FIDREN-271256 format. One record per residue: residue number from 1; x, y, z of N, C-alpha, C, O in turn. Coordinates in steps of 0.1 Angstrom, whole numbers, plus 2048, in hexadecimal, padded with zeros to 3 digits. Layout:
BEGIN
NODE / NUM / X / Y / Z / X / Y / Z / X / Y / Z / X / Y / Z
...
# end
This chain:
BEGIN
NODE / 1 / 7D8 / 7DC / 763 / 7DA / 7D8 / 778 / 7DF / 7E6 / 77B / 7DE / 7EC / 785
NODE / 2 / 7E6 / 7EA / 770 / 7ED / 7F5 / 772 / 7E4 / 800 / 77D / 7E8 / 805 / 788
NODE / 3 / 7D6 / 802 / 777 / 7CB / 811 / 777 / 7C5 / 80A / 785 / 7C3 / 811 / 78E
NODE / 4 / 7C3 / 7FC / 785 / 7C2 / 7F7 / 794 / 7C9 / 7FE / 79C / 7C3 / 806 / 7A3
NODE / 5 / 7D7 / 7FB / 79E / 7DE / 7FD / 7A8 / 7E0 / 80C / 7AB / 7E5 / 812 / 7B5
NODE / 6 / 7DB / 810 / 79F / 7DC / 823 / 7A0 / 7D0 / 824 / 7AD / 7D5 / 826 / 7B8
NODE / 7 / 7C3 / 823 / 7AB / 7BC / 822 / 7AC / 7BA / 820 / 7BF / 7B4 / 824 / 7C9
NODE / 8 / 7C4 / 814 / 7BA / 7C0 / 80F / 7CB / 7CC / 815 / 7D7 / 7CC / 813 / 7E3
NODE / 9 / 7D3 / 81D / 7D0 / 7E1 / 826 / 7D7 / 7D8 / 833 / 7D6 / 7DB / 83C / 7DE
NODE / 10 / 7CE / 836 / 7CF / 7C0 / 844 / 7D5 / 7B9 / 83E / 7E0 / 7B8 / 844 / 7EB
NODE / 11 / 7B5 / 832 / 7DC / 7AC / 82C / 7EE / 7B9 / 82C / 7F8 / 7B5 / 82B / 803
NODE / 12 / 7C3 / 82C / 7F8 / 7CB / 827 / 800 / 7D0 / 837 / 808 / 7D2 / 83A / 814
NODE / 13 / 7D0 / 83E / 7FD / 7D4 / 84B / 802 / 7CF / 854 / 80E / 7D5 / 85A / 817
NODE / 14 / 7BD / 852 / 80A / 7AE / 851 / 80E / 7AE / 84B / 819 / 7AA / 851 / 823
NODE / 15 / 7B2 / 83D / 818 / 7AE / 833 / 823 / 7B9 / 83D / 830 / 7B5 / 83F / 83C
NODE / 16 / 7C3 / 842 / 82C / 7CD / 840 / 839 / 7C8 / 852 / 83A / 7CA / 854 / 846
NODE / 17 / 7C3 / 85E / 833 / 7BF / 86C / 837 / 7B2 / 867 / 841 / 7B1 / 86D / 84B
NODE / 18 / 7AA / 85D / 83D / 79C / 862 / 849 / 7A0 / 854 / 855 / 797 / 84F / 85B
NODE / 19 / 7AB / 850 / 856 / 7AE / 846 / 865 / 7B5 / 853 / 871 / 7BE / 85B / 86E
NODE / 20 / 7AF / 851 / 87A / 7B5 / 85D / 886 / 7B7 / 852 / 88E / 7B6 / 857 / 89A
NODE / 21 / 7B8 / 847 / 890 / 7C0 / 840 / 8A0 / 7C7 / 83C / 89B / 7C9 / 831 / 8A1
NODE / 22 / 7CE / 83C / 892 / 7DE / 836 / 88E / 7EB / 837 / 88D / 7EC / 840 / 884
NODE / 23 / 7F5 / 835 / 890 / 7FE / 838 / 89B / 805 / 844 / 88C / 807 / 840 / 880
NODE / 24 / 806 / 84A / 88E / 80D / 854 / 885 / 819 / 853 / 87E / 81C / 85B / 876
NODE / 25 / 821 / 84A / 882 / 82E / 83F / 87C / 82C / 837 / 872 / 832 / 833 / 868
NODE / 26 / 81D / 834 / 87A / 817 / 826 / 86D / 813 / 82D / 85F / 813 / 829 / 854
NODE / 27 / 80F / 83C / 865 / 809 / 83D / 85D / 810 / 842 / 84D / 80C / 841 / 841
NODE / 28 / 81B / 848 / 853 / 822 / 84F / 84B / 82D / 843 / 844 / 834 / 845 / 83B
NODE / 29 / 82C / 839 / 84B / 83A / 82F / 844 / 82C / 827 / 835 / 82E / 823 / 82A
NODE / 30 / 820 / 829 / 83E / 811 / 823 / 830 / 815 / 82D / 824 / 818 / 828 / 819
NODE / 31 / 814 / 83F / 828 / 817 / 847 / 81E / 81E / 848 / 813 / 81A / 84A / 807
NODE / 32 / 832 / 847 / 81B / 83B / 842 / 815 / 83B / 839 / 809 / 83E / 83C / 7FE
NODE / 33 / 837 / 829 / 80E / 835 / 820 / 809 / 82C / 822 / 7F7 / 82D / 81B / 7ED
NODE / 34 / 824 / 82D / 7FA / 817 / 82F / 7EE / 81F / 831 / 7E6 / 824 / 829 / 7DE
NODE / 35 / 825 / 842 / 7E9 / 829 / 84D / 7E6 / 837 / 841 / 7DF / 83A / 843 / 7D4
NODE / 36 / 83D / 839 / 7E4 / 84E / 834 / 7DD / 845 / 827 / 7D3 / 848 / 822 / 7C8
NODE / 37 / 839 / 824 / 7D9 / 831 / 819 / 7CB / 82F / 820 / 7BC / 832 / 81C / 7B1
NODE / 38 / 829 / 82A / 7BF / 827 / 839 / 7B7 / 82B / 83C / 7B2 / 826 / 838 / 7A7
NODE / 39 / 837 / 844 / 7B2 / 843 / 849 / 7AB / 847 / 83C / 7A4 / 84F / 83F / 79C
NODE / 40 / 846 / 82F / 7A4 / 84E / 823 / 79E / 849 / 81E / 796 / 84F / 815 / 790
NODE / 41 / 836 / 824 / 790 / 833 / 81D / 78D / 839 / 819 / 77F / 83A / 80F / 778
NODE / 42 / 83B / 826 / 77E / 841 / 825 / 76C / 84A / 81F / 768 / 84C / 81A / 75C
NODE / 43 / 850 / 81D / 773 / 864 / 819 / 771 / 862 / 809 / 76E / 859 / 803 / 773
NODE / 44 / 86C / 804 / 764 / 86D / 7F4 / 760 / 870 / 7EC / 768 / 86F / 7E0 / 768
NODE / 45 / 878 / 7F7 / 773 / 881 / 7E6 / 77D / 87E / 7EB / 789 / 887 / 7EC / 792
NODE / 46 / 872 / 7EF / 78C / 869 / 7F1 / 799 / 868 / 7E3 / 7A0 / 861 / 7DB / 79A
NODE / 47 / 86F / 7DE / 7AA / 86C / 7D0 / 7B7 / 85D / 7D2 / 7BA / 858 / 7DA / 7C2
NODE / 48 / 858 / 7CC / 7B3 / 848 / 7CA / 7B7 / 847 / 7C2 / 7C8 / 845 / 7C6 / 7D3
NODE / 49 / 849 / 7B6 / 7C1 / 848 / 7AE / 7CE / 853 / 7B2 / 7DA / 854 / 7A9 / 7E3
NODE / 50 / 85E / 7C0 / 7DB / 85E / 7C2 / 7E5 / 859 / 7CE / 7EC / 85A / 7D1 / 7F8
NODE / 51 / 852 / 7D3 / 7E2 / 848 / 7DF / 7E8 / 839 / 7D7 / 7EF / 830 / 7DA / 7F7
NODE / 52 / 83D / 7CD / 7E7 / 82E / 7C9 / 7EE / 82C / 7BE / 7F9 / 821 / 7BA / 7FD
NODE / 53 / 838 / 7B9 / 7FD / 83F / 7B5 / 808 / 83D / 7C0 / 80F / 834 / 7BE / 816
NODE / 54 / 845 / 7CF / 810 / 847 / 7D6 / 81A / 838 / 7D6 / 820 / 834 / 7D0 / 82B
NODE / 55 / 82E / 7DF / 816 / 81F / 7E0 / 81D / 819 / 7D4 / 827 / 813 / 7D6 / 832
NODE / 56 / 81D / 7C8 / 81F / 814 / 7BF / 829 / 81E / 7C0 / 83A / 819 / 7C0 / 846
NODE / 57 / 829 / 7BF / 835 / 82C / 7C1 / 845 / 82C / 7CF / 84F / 830 / 7D0 / 85A
NODE / 58 / 826 / 7DA / 844 / 822 / 7E6 / 84F / 811 / 7E4 / 851 / 80A / 7ED / 856
NODE / 59 / 80F / 7DB / 84E / 7FE / 7D7 / 84E / 7FD / 7CF / 85E / 7F4 / 7CE / 866
NODE / 60 / 80B / 7CA / 860 / 805 / 7BD / 86D / 802 / 7C6 / 87B / 7FC / 7C2 / 886
NODE / 61 / 808 / 7CF / 879 / 805 / 7D9 / 885 / 7F3 / 7DE / 88B / 7F0 / 7E0 / 896
NODE / 62 / 7ED / 7DF / 881 / 7E5 / 7E8 / 884 / 7D4 / 7DD / 875 / 7CA / 7E1 / 86F
NODE / 63 / 7DA / 7CE / 877 / 7D0 / 7C7 / 86D / 7C4 / 7C8 / 877 / 7BE / 7D1 / 872
NODE / 64 / 7BE / 7C5 / 881 / 7B5 / 7BC / 88B / 7AB / 7CD / 88F / 79F / 7CE / 891
NODE / 65 / 7B5 / 7D5 / 890 / 7B2 / 7E4 / 891 / 7A8 / 7F1 / 886 / 79F / 7F9 / 889
NODE / 66 / 7B0 / 7EC / 879 / 7AF / 7F4 / 86C / 7AD / 7E9 / 860 / 7B4 / 7E8 / 855
NODE / 67 / 7A1 / 7E0 / 865 / 7A1 / 7D7 / 854 / 79E / 7DA / 849 / 7A1 / 7D3 / 840
NODE / 68 / 795 / 7EA / 848 / 794 / 7EB / 83A / 7A1 / 7F3 / 837 / 7A2 / 7F4 / 82B
NODE / 69 / 7AC / 7F8 / 83F / 7B6 / 7FE / 83C / 7C2 / 7EE / 833 / 7C6 / 7ED / 827
NODE / 70 / 7C3 / 7E6 / 83E / 7C7 / 7D8 / 838 / 7C4 / 7D2 / 82E / 7CC / 7CB / 828
NODE / 71 / 7B8 / 7D3 / 82B / 7B2 / 7CB / 81D / 7B9 / 7D8 / 810 / 7B9 / 7D4 / 805
NODE / 72 / 7BC / 7E3 / 812 / 7B7 / 7EE / 805 / 7CD / 7EA / 806 / 7D3 / 7EA / 7FC
NODE / 73 / 7D2 / 7E8 / 80F / 7E2 / 7EA / 80B / 7E2 / 7DD / 804 / 7E4 / 7DA / 7F8
NODE / 74 / 7DC / 7D2 / 812 / 7E0 / 7C1 / 807 / 7DE / 7C3 / 7F9 / 7E8 / 7C2 / 7F2
NODE / 75 / 7CC / 7C9 / 7F4 / 7CA / 7CA / 7E5 / 7D8 / 7D4 / 7E1 / 7DE / 7CB / 7DA
NODE / 76 / 7DF / 7DC / 7E1 / 7EB / 7E0 / 7DF / 7F6 / 7DA / 7DD / 7FC / 7DC / 7D2
NODE / 77 / 7FB / 7D0 / 7E8 / 801 / 7CA / 7EB / 7FE / 7B9 / 7DE / 807 / 7B5 / 7D6
NODE / 78 / 7F5 / 7B5 / 7DF / 7F3 / 7AC / 7D4 / 7F1 / 7B0 / 7C7 / 7F3 / 7A7 / 7BE
NODE / 79 / 7EE / 7BE / 7C2 / 7F0 / 7C2 / 7B7 / 802 / 7C0 / 7AF / 806 / 7BA / 7A5
NODE / 80 / 809 / 7C8 / 7B9 / 814 / 7C6 / 7BC / 817 / 7B5 / 7B8 / 814 / 7AF / 7AE
NODE / 81 / 81B / 7B3 / 7BF / 81D / 7A3 / 7BD / 818 / 79D / 7AC / 81E / 793 / 7A7
NODE / 82 / 811 / 7A1 / 7A7 / 80D / 79D / 7A1 / 813 / 7A5 / 793 / 812 / 79F / 788
NODE / 83 / 817 / 7AE / 792 / 81D / 7B4 / 790 / 829 / 7AC / 78B / 829 / 7AD / 77F
NODE / 84 / 831 / 7A7 / 78F / 83C / 79E / 78E / 84A / 7AC / 798 / 848 / 7B5 / 7A1
NODE / 85 / 853 / 7A8 / 793 / 85E / 7B4 / 799 / 865 / 7BD / 78C / 86D / 7C6 / 78F
# end
């Protein structure tokens, strides 16, 4: 599952780089969240549930306008939720 999560995070980074009509602040928040997740993947004390919740909350603003990005973020959040705390 970890390699799937790493792949999904790479896809998220690619999607964030290719979107030009998303608010810069939203992009920055998502990039920061993805970086935090990547930095803690090997840690045993990761609160993956709270990371998943944070990602889901940040997609609310652009669900309609960016469905592919929303699905990618949702995929990462689902994987984090399945990992447990």
